[in-house]
C-alpha positions as CSV (number, residue, x, y, z in Angstrom):
1,M,98.9,60.4,110.8
2,N,95.6,62.2,111.2
3,R,95.3,65.8,110.0
4,I,95.6,67.9,113.2
5,F,95.5,71.7,113.3
6,L,96.0,73.9,116.3
7,D,94.5,77.5,116.2
8,V,95.7,80.2,118.6
9,H,93.6,83.4,118.9
10,A,94.4,86.3,121.2
11,L,93.0,89.7,122.1
12,Q,95.7,92.0,123.3
13,T,95.5,95.6,124.3
14,V,98.7,97.7,123.9
15,P,99.1,101.3,125.2
16,P,100.7,104.1,123.1
17,S,103.5,102.3,121.3
18,N,105.3,101.6,118.0
19,L,105.8,97.9,118.0
20,N,106.6,97.4,114.4
21,R,107.7,100.3,112.1
22,D,107.4,100.8,108.4
23,D,110.0,102.5,106.2
24,T,109.0,105.9,107.4
25,G,109.3,105.0,111.1
26,A,105.5,105.1,111.6
27,P,103.6,102.1,113.1
28,K,102.6,99.7,110.4
29,S,98.9,99.9,109.4
30,A,96.4,98.3,107.1
31,V,92.9,99.0,105.8
32,Y,90.3,96.4,106.8
33,G,86.6,96.8,106.8
34,G,87.0,100.1,105.1
35,V,88.9,101.8,107.9
36,P,92.6,102.1,108.9
37,R,93.8,99.6,111.5
38,A,97.0,99.2,113.5
39,R,99.0,96.3,112.2
40,V,101.9,94.3,113.5
41,S,103.5,92.1,110.8
42,S,103.7,88.3,111.1
43,Q,107.4,88.5,110.7
44,A,107.8,90.7,113.7
45,W,105.9,88.3,116.0
46,K,107.5,85.2,114.5
47,R,110.9,86.7,115.3
48,V,110.1,87.4,119.0
49,T,108.5,84.0,119.3
50,R,111.7,82.4,118.1
51,E,113.8,84.5,120.5
52,Y,111.4,83.6,123.4
53,F,112.2,79.9,123.0
54,G,115.8,80.3,124.1
55,A,115.5,83.5,126.3
56,E,112.9,81.8,128.5
57,N,114.5,78.3,128.4
58,L,111.4,76.8,126.8
59,L,113.7,74.7,124.6
60,D,117.3,73.5,124.9
61,L,119.7,75.2,122.6
62,S,120.3,71.9,121.0
63,E,116.7,72.0,119.8
64,L,117.1,75.4,118.1
65,G,118.8,76.6,115.0
66,V,120.6,79.7,113.7
67,R,119.6,81.8,110.7
68,T,122.5,83.8,109.4
69,K,124.6,84.8,106.4
70,K,127.6,84.1,108.5
71,V,127.0,80.4,108.3
72,A,130.7,79.7,107.4
73,E,132.0,81.4,110.5
74,I,129.4,79.5,112.7
75,L,130.4,76.2,111.2
76,A,134.2,77.0,111.5
77,D,133.8,77.7,115.2
78,R,132.3,74.2,115.6
79,I,135.1,72.6,113.6
80,T,137.8,74.2,115.8
81,G,135.8,73.3,118.8
82,L,136.0,69.6,117.8
83,D,139.6,69.7,116.7
84,A,141.8,72.4,118.2
85,S,144.7,71.4,115.9
86,I,142.9,73.0,113.0
87,E,143.8,76.6,112.5
88,D,141.0,79.2,112.2
89,A,141.7,80.0,108.5
90,E,141.7,76.3,107.6
91,A,138.5,75.7,109.5
92,L,136.9,78.6,107.6
93,S,138.0,77.1,104.3
94,L,136.7,73.7,105.2
95,A,133.4,75.2,106.3
96,V,133.0,77.1,103.0
97,A,133.7,74.0,101.0
98,V,131.1,71.8,102.7
99,I,128.4,74.5,102.7
100,E,128.8,75.2,99.0
101,T,128.7,71.5,98.3
102,V,125.6,70.9,100.3
103,T,123.5,73.9,99.4
104,G,124.8,74.8,95.9
105,S,125.3,78.3,97.1
106,K,128.4,80.4,96.4
107,L,129.8,82.1,99.5
108,V,131.4,85.4,98.8
109,V,133.2,88.2,100.7
110,P,130.7,91.0,101.3
111,E,130.8,94.2,99.3
112,R,132.8,96.0,101.9
113,K,135.8,94.4,100.3
114,A,136.0,97.5,98.2
115,R,136.5,99.6,101.3
116,T,139.0,97.1,102.5
117,A,141.0,97.5,99.3
118,R,141.1,101.3,99.8
119,A,142.2,100.9,103.4
120,E,145.0,98.5,102.3
121,A,146.1,101.1,99.7
122,A,146.3,103.6,102.4
123,G,148.6,101.4,104.5
124,E,146.0,100.6,107.2
125,T,145.8,97.3,109.0
126,V,142.7,95.4,107.7
127,E,141.0,92.4,109.4
128,E,140.2,89.7,106.9
129,V,136.5,89.4,106.2
130,A,135.0,85.9,106.0
131,P,132.9,84.7,103.1
132,Q,129.2,84.9,103.6
133,S,126.0,83.5,102.0
134,K,124.1,85.9,99.8
135,Y,121.0,85.2,101.9
136,L,120.1,84.0,105.3
137,M,120.7,80.3,105.8
138,F,118.8,78.4,108.5
139,L,120.6,75.3,110.1
140,S,119.9,73.5,113.3
141,A,122.5,73.0,116.0
142,R,122.4,69.2,115.3
143,Q,123.0,69.8,111.6
144,L,125.9,72.1,112.2
145,D,127.5,69.7,114.6
146,G,127.1,66.8,112.1
147,L,128.6,68.8,109.3
148,A,131.6,69.8,111.5
149,A,132.2,66.2,112.4
150,L,132.0,65.2,108.7
151,V,134.4,67.9,107.7
152,I,137.0,66.8,110.2
153,E,136.8,63.3,108.8
154,G,137.8,64.6,105.4
155,A,140.0,67.6,106.4
156,A,143.2,66.2,104.8
157,D,141.7,66.7,101.3
158,I,138.3,68.2,101.6
159,T,137.9,68.7,97.9
160,A,138.5,65.0,97.0
161,F,136.5,64.0,100.1
162,L,133.4,65.9,99.0
163,K,133.7,64.7,95.4
164,D,133.0,61.2,96.6
165,K,129.3,60.5,95.9
166,D,128.8,58.7,99.2
167,N,130.4,61.5,101.3
168,K,128.5,64.2,99.4
169,A,125.3,62.3,100.0
170,R,126.1,62.0,103.7
171,A,126.7,65.7,103.9
172,K,123.4,66.5,102.2
173,Q,121.6,64.0,104.5
174,I,123.1,65.7,107.6
175,A,121.9,69.1,106.5
176,D,118.4,67.9,105.7
177,T,117.5,65.8,108.8
178,R,117.1,66.4,112.5
179,H,115.6,69.8,111.9
180,S,115.4,72.1,114.9
181,V,112.1,73.1,116.4
182,D,112.2,76.6,114.9
183,I,113.0,75.3,111.4
184,A,110.2,72.7,111.7
185,L,107.7,75.4,112.8
186,F,108.7,78.3,110.6
187,G,110.2,76.6,107.6
188,R,113.4,77.1,105.6
189,M,114.1,78.3,102.1
190,V,117.4,77.6,100.3
191,A,117.2,79.6,97.0
192,D,120.0,77.6,95.3
193,S,118.8,74.1,96.3
194,T,115.0,73.7,96.7
195,D,115.5,70.2,97.9
196,F,116.5,71.7,101.2
197,N,113.4,73.8,101.6
198,V,111.3,72.9,104.6
199,D,107.5,73.7,104.5
200,A,106.6,75.7,107.5
201,A,104.2,74.0,109.9
202,T,103.1,77.3,111.3
203,Q,101.2,80.2,109.8
204,V,101.1,83.5,111.6
205,A,98.7,86.3,110.6
206,H,99.4,90.0,110.8
207,A,97.9,91.2,114.0
208,I,95.4,94.0,113.4
209,S,93.4,96.2,115.6
210,V,89.7,95.4,116.1
211,H,88.8,99.1,115.7
212,R,89.8,102.1,113.7
213,V,93.2,103.5,114.5
214,D,94.9,106.7,113.4
215,N,98.5,107.2,114.1
216,E,99.6,110.1,116.4
217,S,102.9,111.9,116.7
218,D,104.9,112.8,119.8
219,Y,107.0,115.9,119.7
220,Y,109.9,115.5,122.2
221,T,112.9,117.6,123.4
222,A,116.1,116.6,125.2
223,V,118.0,119.1,127.4
224,D,121.7,119.4,127.4
225,D,122.8,118.6,131.0
226,E,125.8,121.1,130.7
227,N,123.7,124.1,129.6
228,T,123.8,127.1,131.9
229,E,120.8,129.3,132.8
230,A,121.9,131.7,130.1
231,E,121.7,128.9,127.4
232,S,118.0,128.4,126.6
233,G,116.5,125.9,124.3
234,A,116.7,122.1,123.8
235,G,119.8,120.2,122.9
236,M,117.8,117.9,120.6
237,I,114.2,117.9,119.2
238,G,112.3,115.3,117.3
239,T,109.1,113.4,116.7
240,V,108.1,109.8,117.1
241,D,104.9,108.2,115.7
242,F,102.8,105.9,117.8
243,N,99.3,104.5,118.3
244,S,97.4,102.3,120.8
245,A,95.1,99.4,120.0
246,T,93.3,96.3,121.0
247,L,94.8,93.7,118.6
248,Y,93.4,90.4,117.3
249,R,96.2,87.9,116.9
250,Y,96.1,84.6,115.2
251,A,98.4,81.6,114.4
252,A,97.8,78.1,113.1
253,V,100.0,75.1,113.6
254,S,99.7,72.0,111.3
255,V,100.6,69.4,113.8
256,H,101.0,66.6,111.2
257,Q,103.4,68.8,109.2
258,L,105.3,69.6,112.3
259,A,105.7,65.9,113.0
260,A,106.9,65.2,109.5
261,N,109.4,68.1,109.7
262,L,110.8,66.9,113.0
263,G,111.1,63.3,111.8
264,E,112.0,60.7,114.4
265,G,112.7,63.3,117.1
266,L,115.5,65.5,118.3
267,R,116.6,63.2,121.0
268,E,117.4,59.5,121.0
269,D,115.0,56.9,122.4
270,E,111.9,59.0,122.4
271,P,108.6,58.5,120.6
272,V,107.7,60.9,117.8
273,T,104.9,62.4,120.0
274,T,107.5,63.7,122.5
275,P,109.3,66.3,120.4
276,V,106.1,67.3,118.7
277,R,104.4,67.9,122.0
278,R,107.5,69.8,123.3
279,A,107.4,72.0,120.1
280,V,103.7,72.7,120.4
281,E,103.9,73.6,124.0
282,A,106.9,75.9,123.4
283,F,105.1,77.6,120.5
284,V,101.8,78.2,122.3
285,H,103.7,79.6,125.3
286,A,106.1,81.8,123.3
287,F,103.5,83.1,120.8
288,V,101.1,84.1,123.6
289,A,103.7,85.7,125.9
290,S,106.2,87.3,123.4
291,L,106.0,90.9,122.4
292,P,107.7,92.9,119.6
293,K,110.2,95.3,121.0
294,G,110.0,98.2,118.6
295,K,110.6,101.5,120.6
296,I,110.1,99.6,123.8
297,N,112.5,101.8,125.8
298,T,110.4,104.8,124.7
299,F,107.0,103.4,125.4
300,G,107.4,100.5,127.8
301,H,104.5,98.7,126.2
302,H,104.8,95.5,128.3
303,T,101.4,93.9,128.1
304,L,100.0,90.3,127.8
305,P,96.9,89.1,126.1
306,D,93.6,89.8,127.8
307,A,92.1,86.6,126.3
308,V,93.5,83.5,124.5
309,V,91.3,80.9,122.7
310,V,93.0,77.7,121.5
311,K,91.3,75.2,119.3
312,L,92.4,71.7,118.3
313,R,90.6,70.6,115.2
314,T,90.8,68.0,112.3
315,T,89.0,70.1,109.6
316,R,91.2,73.1,108.6
317,P,92.6,76.2,110.3
318,I,90.0,78.9,110.8
319,S,90.7,82.6,111.7
320,F,88.0,84.5,113.4
321,V,89.2,87.9,112.2
322,A,85.9,88.4,110.3
323,A,84.3,89.1,113.7
324,F,86.0,92.5,113.4
325,E,85.4,93.3,109.7
326,E,82.9,95.9,111.1
327,P,85.2,97.9,113.4
328,V,84.4,97.8,117.1
329,S,83.3,101.2,118.6
330,A,84.6,102.2,122.0
331,E,82.0,102.1,124.8
332,A,81.0,105.4,126.2
333,G,83.7,106.3,128.6
334,G,85.3,102.9,128.0
335,G,87.5,100.9,125.7
336,H,87.2,98.3,123.0
337,L,88.0,95.0,124.8
338,R,84.6,94.3,126.2
339,E,82.9,94.6,122.9
340,A,85.7,92.7,121.1
341,S,85.2,89.8,123.5
342,A,81.5,89.8,123.0
343,R,81.9,89.9,119.2
344,L,84.3,86.9,119.4
345,A,82.1,85.0,121.8
346,E,79.1,85.4,119.4
347,Y,81.0,84.7,116.2
348,I,83.0,81.6,117.2
349,P,79.9,79.4,117.8
350,E,78.3,80.6,114.6
351,V,81.4,79.6,112.5
352,E,81.7,76.3,114.3
353,R,78.1,75.5,113.7
354,A,78.3,76.2,110.0
355,Y,81.8,74.8,109.2
356,G,83.2,73.0,112.2
357,D,83.2,69.5,113.5
358,E,81.9,69.5,117.0
359,Q,82.8,65.9,117.7
360,S,86.5,66.4,116.9
361,T,87.2,70.0,118.0
362,L,88.5,70.9,121.4
363,T,88.5,74.4,122.8
364,W,90.3,76.1,125.7
365,V,90.1,79.6,127.0
366,L,92.5,81.7,129.1
367,R,91.2,85.1,130.0
368,V,91.8,88.0,132.4
369,G,89.3,90.5,133.8
370,A,85.5,91.1,133.7
371,A,85.7,92.6,130.2
372,T,86.3,89.1,128.8
373,D,83.4,87.4,130.7
374,K,81.5,86.7,127.5
375,L,84.3,84.3,126.4
376,A,83.9,82.1,129.4
377,G,81.4,79.8,127.9
378,I,83.0,78.9,124.6
379,G,85.5,76.3,125.9
380,Q,87.2,74.8,128.8
381,E,88.7,77.6,131.0
382,T,92.3,77.3,132.2
383,P,93.5,79.3,135.1
384,S,97.0,80.0,133.9
385,L,99.3,80.0,130.8
386,S,101.3,77.1,132.2
387,G,98.1,75.1,132.7
388,L,96.9,76.0,129.2
389,V,100.2,74.9,127.6
390,E,100.3,71.6,129.5
391,T,96.6,70.8,128.7
392,V,97.1,71.6,125.0
393,G,100.3,69.6,124.8
394,Q,98.6,66.5,126.4
395,A,95.7,66.8,124.0
396,V,98.0,67.0,121.0
397,A,99.9,63.9,122.1
398,E,96.7,61.9,122.6
399,R,95.3,63.0,119.3
400,M,98.5,61.9,117.5
401,E,98.3,58.5,119.0
402,K,94.8,57.8,117.8
403,P,94.6,55.5,114.7
404,A,94.1,57.3,111.4
């Protein structure tokens, strides 16, 4: 297949907020262009993008995976769902056996077993704790269903069943094929069995402000509803750090890597372009529309991007963050968005002239408001997010079908 890359760029203004905190509770930050900037980590935006797939029904649950240390419990539930005659404890034992065989990982009871032992010594009733992986494991719904069916086949003597080379090979194949869309996009790492690692098809940059940002602190008080007039003072006081910013966001999707990760497709009797197109459309929609939820009840920072630029290219991914290496200054009596849009509109054609391939690169723009007018001429304008998603998906499918 041809090398195909999809770049997604966005300018998004957020009001006072604390989208993504560091270990002190303050909004994350970074120094870029010699000045402090607001920052939202790539992990934070990847997380909400993954959640958006299911929450907004962009993808069927069968096309998604689960990332958890409680993988044995998840698999045990599927085993009992397929065969109700298997007791919960037996299903858990079967699940542990197959996961350890497939991944080479040792599942153990969490450290809280020490507290459990003390509780037992005190004569308290203790609920048994299931073994867990030492790290997060990422498996697709189809992989979990396949492993559950295989376990039931050998449930009579699972140890002997999994010692058979053919059965062990079948188990490994099930766990390493039919990847979910989120595994194919964001990758998978299995520390004890690198054969099961999946190279991510998507790279997400840390979002940073296009201008200098200094964090602020809000001092707040809470009043006790039951206080009388004679009882003055607050029932609680505290502080919360926040900032506001116009962010530059960027992500790149390697479409050919995505196709390789998905393989023949998640559904039967469909061409390889169908699941890839579905995954690309879901990603563009979710990445653009999702929003980290840090302190959202406190700040209500519900915003959407002011401008989105999507490029489909065959050269290599290109971020345009360098347009803001010199921080944008606020207009007199205004904000940063207008100048940020103008910077981007000027920088993009210059980069494309120097390094791009005009013949093979397609560009689309989705924008809101007069402040983004300068971006109107850099690509095909789309009136809505749904229109952008559909147009990009169609272009990706067509590009995949072209001969290498």
